[in-house]
N, C-alpha and C positions, 0 to 999 in steps of 0.2 A: 404389146399383149402379147402373150406366149401362146403357142397355136399349139393343140393338142392335138395329138394322133395315135394318144395310147387309146384302144377302144373298151377299159373300161369308166374313163374320167370322160363327161360331158361339161361338164366347166370349173373356173380355177376356186371357185369359190373354198372347196373341193364341193361339186355335183357328181353323182359316183351313177355310169350308166345301168340300166336294165342289165340285169346276168344272174338266170336259173339256173339253178340243178345242185345237187347233193354230194355232201360228202360225208365220210366219216371221220368225225374230232375228238380229241380227247375232252373228259369233261375238264371242266374249270379245275385250277387243285384250290384243296383245300385252304394251302399251306401257300400263299400269294405273295409272300417276300422278294421275291424273284420276280415277279409280273410289277409287280408296284415298283421297286426299285429303275427294272427297266422305263414304267411311265413318269418315274420321275427325270428321267435323264433326257428324257424326250423330251416331254415339256417347257425342260433346261435350253433345249436346243429350236425350239422352236421360231425365232429369229437367225437361225442360222443361214448362210447363202445357198446350203443345199434346197434350202426351202424357196429364196427369195433370188437367186439366182441359176438354179437348174432343174425348178419346176416340178421340186418331188410335191406329193399330195398325199399329207399322212391320214391315216386311219383311221376313225375315232379309238379310245383307247378300249373301250367296253367289248370292240371286236377284236380284238388278238383275241388269237385262237395257235394250236397245234394240228394240223389235218396229218389225217394220217395213209388214208386213199380218196383218190377224186374220182366219182362218180360219172351218170350222165349228168350235160351242161348244154348250155344252150351253143357254147364252141364246140364241143363234139359232136351232136344231134344227128349232122350229116355221116357222122360217122357210123353209125346206128345201123344196123345189118335191115335191109329194106322191110322185115317182116316184123320190125317190133318199131321200127323209125315212127309210125303215126302214133301207140300204145304211151312212149317217151315223150310223143310231144303232149300228149293232152296233158301226160301228170308234169311236166313242165309248167305247161299254162296252169295248173291248176296251182303250183306257189303262192302264198305262202298255204301252207298244208302242214298238217300232223298226221295226214294219216300215207303211210305207205304201202299202197298194192303187193300181196303175195305172188302174184304172177308175174309181179317185175322185182322185187326183191328177195327173191329163195336163195340167191346164193349169199346175198348180202350179209341176212340172219343165219344162216349155219356156217359165219366164216366164225374160226376162232379168234378174226381180229376185234368181232363186234362182240362173240361169246366168253373169251376172256372176260374172271373177275375183275381181271388186278394184274395191271403188267409189272406195277412197280416197278416205272423208268424215273431215272433219275438223269436229267440231262442239268448243261449248263452253253452259256453264253461262249459260243468259240470266235465268232465274229459278226461284223456286223457288214455285207455285201453289197454289189449291186448289182441284181442277177439281169445280165442280159440287158441292161440297160431299160429296162421296162418298171421291176419295182426296188425297196431299199427291205433287208428284211433281217433280222438275227439270229445267223446259221449254229442252231447247236448240234452237241456232243454228248457224247456218254462221261457223267463225270467220275468212272472207273471202269476196271474188268466186266464185274459182276453186268452194271449195268449195258455194257456193249456187249454179252451175251443176250440180256434182254431184248434189246435192241434187234441184233442179229433174227432174234425169235421171229420177234415182228413184224421183220421185214420176209420169212418164211412163208410168216402166216401172208402178209400184205401180195407178197407172187402168187400163193396157191386162191384166193378170191378175186386177182385179176385174173388170171386163167379158165377159173370157172366162168366167171361175168363172161369173159372175151367170147367162151366158147358157144354161148347163148345169144350173146348180142355183140358182139362183134366190135367191140372198142373195149378200150384197157386207160386207164393212164398211166404213165410213165414208167418206167422197169424200176428207175432208180428213186430209192426216197433217201432225203435229205430232210431230218425234222427244223421247223424254221417255223418265226414267226415272222410276219409280213408286216410291216412298219408303215409302207406307201406303196404308192405308185407315179412314176415318173411322167409330165405331162409328154414329152416325146424324147427318141432317143436321142436326138442329135444334143439336147443341150445333157442329160442325162452323162451320156459320154465321155464330156470336160469336167463330170464333177469326182475324180478320182482321190481330189486334196481334202473336198470336203467330206469326202465318205470316209478316210484315213481319221478324220477331225470326231465323226461320231463312232467308230469304233473305239477309237482311244476311249472318248466320253462312257461310252455305253457300255465297254469292257470294266472301266472303272466300278462305274456304279454299281454293276450287277458280282463282280470278285468276290468270291468266295461261297456266294449263294446259290442254291439250288435249284431248280423246279421240278417237285416231282408228279409225274403221269402216272394213271392210275386206269379207269375206266376208256372206255371208247364208245360214242352214242352216232344214230344216224343225227343229220341236218341237213334241213333245207333252207335254200340262199335266195336272195331276188338281187343281190346288188353284192359288192365286197362286206357293205358297212353293216350286213345282218345277218353276220354269223356270229355265232354266239346269242344271239336272241330267245334261242331254242335250245337253251342247256338246260338238262334235269334237274 
């Protein structure tokens, strides 16, 4: 039996641990050619040693998404300023909700991240990576200089939102923004730490599957989630 120490998992079937919160996500792309190619590549690797021997548990394909900014979640609630902690705890308890209270989401709604009508961001798969022996991700990069400029503008808007949100609530996401699609989570760090040859195999296979393809990302929306599989269920 593979021991589970990753807090996102509670069973190898897999069963996913409750984890409530909200994020800003890119809308699913109108042209999903890149995503379909990625999913086809993952499906071909489902019997690979990365899963059988290194404890990777794949997320369901409909949950694939690109996060722009992470808000308050179960893991960050303790960091929220004391005067706001109870209000955010009530919001987290209300998930899955479609209601985002104005008193908590003023900065988010006013941000350029959410207000921009079209980021027109074109990304491609740079590589498949093991992130800190916790998750396996498809790391995305701009396809050209114009896309790099738009990504820099998005980073600046993200930084401005983080500063405004932290000023009132005392919590902010990681300052570095690396666009990515999470493919799955490792059951434990020990097995993940020995996965480099298998990850290299996935990197080669999935980069080949997505070669020459572009992931077009445009608008951003608010998303509330209950676990790692519920992203995408509230897409516009």
